[in-house]
PLY file of the C-alpha trace (Angstrom):
ply
format ascii 1.0
element vertex 209
property float x
property float y
property float z
element edge 208
property int vertex1
property int vertex2
end_header
21.28 -69.92 29.89
19.69 -67.42 32.25
22.26 -64.70 31.48
21.59 -64.97 27.76
17.83 -64.97 28.40
18.20 -61.74 30.36
20.27 -60.23 27.56
17.61 -61.02 24.96
14.91 -59.65 27.28
16.82 -56.38 27.55
17.06 -56.09 23.75
13.38 -56.95 23.42
12.52 -53.98 25.63
13.90 -51.59 23.00
10.85 -50.61 20.96
12.78 -49.80 17.77
14.33 -53.28 17.72
11.10 -55.01 18.73
9.16 -53.23 15.98
11.73 -54.17 13.36
11.61 -57.81 14.43
7.82 -57.77 14.10
8.13 -56.23 10.65
10.58 -58.91 9.50
8.35 -61.71 10.81
5.42 -60.18 8.92
7.51 -59.98 5.74
8.52 -63.62 6.09
4.88 -64.65 6.46
3.97 -62.68 3.34
6.80 -64.35 1.41
5.18 -67.73 1.97
2.08 -66.59 0.06
4.03 -65.50 -3.00
4.36 -67.26 -6.34
6.38 -70.36 -7.11
9.07 -68.24 -8.75
9.38 -65.87 -5.79
9.70 -68.75 -3.34
12.34 -70.32 -5.57
14.28 -67.04 -5.64
14.27 -67.03 -1.84
15.71 -70.55 -1.94
18.41 -69.24 -4.29
19.31 -66.61 -1.71
19.67 -69.25 1.00
21.85 -71.42 -1.25
24.11 -68.40 -1.74
24.46 -67.78 2.01
26.31 -71.03 2.75
29.78 -70.01 4.00
29.27 -66.50 2.64
28.24 -63.06 3.92
24.46 -62.58 4.24
24.47 -58.87 3.38
26.42 -59.51 0.20
23.94 -62.26 -0.67
21.04 -59.83 -0.27
22.74 -57.47 -2.70
23.41 -60.31 -5.16
19.82 -61.54 -4.90
18.49 -58.07 -5.75
20.93 -57.71 -8.63
20.14 -61.07 -10.27
16.43 -61.25 -9.34
14.42 -62.82 -12.19
17.58 -63.98 -13.93
17.69 -66.78 -11.36
14.80 -68.23 -13.35
16.40 -68.22 -16.78
20.20 -68.02 -16.78
22.14 -71.13 -17.73
24.62 -72.55 -15.24
27.57 -70.94 -17.04
25.79 -67.58 -17.35
24.84 -67.61 -13.69
28.35 -68.60 -12.61
29.74 -65.68 -14.63
27.24 -63.30 -13.03
28.02 -64.54 -9.51
31.72 -64.14 -10.17
31.17 -60.57 -11.39
29.25 -59.89 -8.18
32.14 -61.30 -6.12
30.49 -64.40 -4.69
33.06 -66.67 -3.10
31.79 -69.85 -4.80
30.30 -68.81 -8.16
30.57 -72.16 -9.94
29.21 -74.50 -7.27
26.42 -72.13 -6.26
25.38 -71.66 -9.89
25.16 -75.43 -10.29
23.11 -75.86 -7.12
20.72 -73.06 -8.11
20.14 -74.37 -11.63
19.67 -77.92 -10.33
17.10 -76.64 -7.78
15.19 -74.93 -10.59
13.95 -78.35 -11.69
12.26 -78.79 -8.29
10.67 -75.37 -7.86
7.09 -76.55 -8.51
7.53 -79.42 -6.09
9.02 -77.08 -3.47
6.01 -74.76 -3.77
3.59 -77.68 -3.44
5.31 -79.03 -0.34
5.54 -75.61 1.27
1.86 -74.91 0.57
0.68 -78.24 1.91
2.68 -77.75 5.15
2.22 -81.23 6.62
5.00 -82.31 8.97
7.40 -79.36 9.15
10.34 -81.47 10.23
9.76 -83.80 7.28
9.62 -80.76 4.99
13.03 -79.59 6.20
14.46 -83.10 5.88
13.10 -83.32 2.33
14.86 -80.08 1.37
18.16 -81.29 2.82
17.94 -84.62 1.02
16.63 -83.40 -2.33
18.14 -79.94 -2.91
21.90 -79.88 -3.45
23.62 -77.07 -1.57
21.01 -77.10 1.18
21.98 -78.31 4.65
20.04 -77.90 7.88
21.13 -74.30 8.34
20.15 -73.30 4.79
16.88 -75.27 4.90
15.97 -73.63 8.22
16.88 -70.21 6.84
14.72 -70.74 3.76
11.73 -71.97 5.73
12.05 -69.11 8.22
12.16 -66.61 5.37
8.87 -67.92 3.97
6.99 -67.89 7.27
7.91 -71.01 9.23
8.77 -69.86 12.76
9.82 -73.16 14.34
13.37 -73.59 13.07
16.70 -72.27 14.34
19.30 -70.88 11.93
22.52 -72.05 13.52
25.29 -70.11 11.81
28.68 -69.02 13.16
27.16 -65.88 14.76
24.83 -68.01 16.87
27.54 -70.58 17.61
29.89 -67.85 18.84
27.21 -66.33 21.06
26.27 -69.66 22.63
29.94 -70.48 23.22
30.59 -67.16 24.95
27.74 -67.83 27.36
29.03 -71.33 28.02
25.99 -73.08 26.57
27.93 -75.17 24.06
31.51 -76.13 23.29
32.97 -75.32 19.90
31.70 -78.05 17.56
34.12 -79.68 15.12
31.28 -79.88 12.64
27.50 -79.58 12.73
25.76 -82.65 11.38
22.08 -83.38 11.82
22.41 -84.76 15.36
24.42 -81.77 16.62
22.20 -79.28 14.79
19.04 -80.68 16.35
20.63 -80.74 19.81
21.53 -77.04 19.60
18.12 -76.25 18.15
16.49 -78.03 21.10
18.42 -75.82 23.53
17.39 -72.70 21.60
13.78 -73.90 21.61
13.88 -74.12 25.39
15.24 -70.59 25.54
12.58 -69.29 23.17
9.84 -70.79 25.31
11.27 -69.12 28.40
11.26 -65.81 26.51
7.73 -66.43 25.17
8.84 -66.00 21.57
9.31 -68.34 18.63
12.65 -69.47 17.20
12.42 -67.05 14.27
12.10 -64.10 16.64
14.87 -65.39 18.90
17.20 -65.72 15.93
16.61 -62.12 14.89
17.30 -60.83 18.39
20.46 -62.91 18.69
21.63 -61.79 15.27
20.99 -58.19 16.26
23.11 -58.61 19.37
25.98 -60.05 17.32
25.81 -57.73 14.30
23.72 -54.70 15.25
21.46 -55.49 12.27
18.22 -57.30 11.54
18.39 -58.73 8.05
16.72 -61.83 6.69
0 1
1 2
2 3
3 4
4 5
5 6
6 7
7 8
8 9
9 10
10 11
11 12
12 13
13 14
14 15
15 16
16 17
17 18
18 19
19 20
20 21
21 22
22 23
23 24
24 25
25 26
26 27
27 28
28 29
29 30
30 31
31 32
32 33
33 34
34 35
35 36
36 37
37 38
38 39
39 40
40 41
41 42
42 43
43 44
44 45
45 46
46 47
47 48
48 49
49 50
50 51
51 52
52 53
53 54
54 55
55 56
56 57
57 58
58 59
59 60
60 61
61 62
62 63
63 64
64 65
65 66
66 67
67 68
68 69
69 70
70 71
71 72
72 73
73 74
74 75
75 76
76 77
77 78
78 79
79 80
80 81
81 82
82 83
83 84
84 85
85 86
86 87
87 88
88 89
89 90
90 91
91 92
92 93
93 94
94 95
95 96
96 97
97 98
98 99
99 100
100 101
101 102
102 103
103 104
104 105
105 106
106 107
107 108
108 109
109 110
110 111
111 112
112 113
113 114
114 115
115 116
116 117
117 118
118 119
119 120
120 121
121 122
122 123
123 124
124 125
125 126
126 127
127 128
128 129
129 130
130 131
131 132
132 133
133 134
134 135
135 136
136 137
137 138
138 139
139 140
140 141
141 142
142 143
143 144
144 145
145 146
146 147
147 148
148 149
149 150
150 151
151 152
152 153
153 154
154 155
155 156
156 157
157 158
158 159
159 160
160 161
161 162
162 163
163 164
164 165
165 166
166 167
167 168
168 169
169 170
170 171
171 172
172 173
173 174
174 175
175 176
176 177
177 178
178 179
179 180
180 181
181 182
182 183
183 184
184 185
185 186
186 187
187 188
188 189
189 190
190 191
191 192
192 193
193 194
194 195
195 196
196 197
197 198
198 199
199 200
200 201
201 202
202 203
203 204
204 205
205 206
206 207
207 208
């Protein structure tokens, strides 16, 4: 772990990267104060990211925008297909189904309560949302205590010998990896949201959302 910690420390010393990370964290915090519809649209983005390219999802989110709120399942599927999403039909269904819960999602997010219970509730009640997507959504609206364990992070941890390649990532495995990342974040004196952005930057050269 120490080699990876040193790598992240070296990236953190670069002021242009550090400033961009701070900006993203600020933007995420601001997102959490937005309207019910805006928070729902961020959830739509995270539903789209499952097994698909994040940058393309950002472009799709900007293109569809308020239409997430009104399009029927068939209309949304057609739009996603036109925008070259890999899974237009299933993602359209998940997004329209989640629309019925958007008020409840806003209420739960606003009340905070137990953050782990909040994530579990999203996984159980929102189709198309697993632990990675729930963590991504909560991070993007200002919750800093969750790890987004996607293939970029898995590959990085494998290269540094911190984990073996998992056959799949269920809840137990996800939480075990997250616990290891939490230990690393504490050693670096940063939260999991910041650590994720630095790790993503190392793997991609970009800091997205």
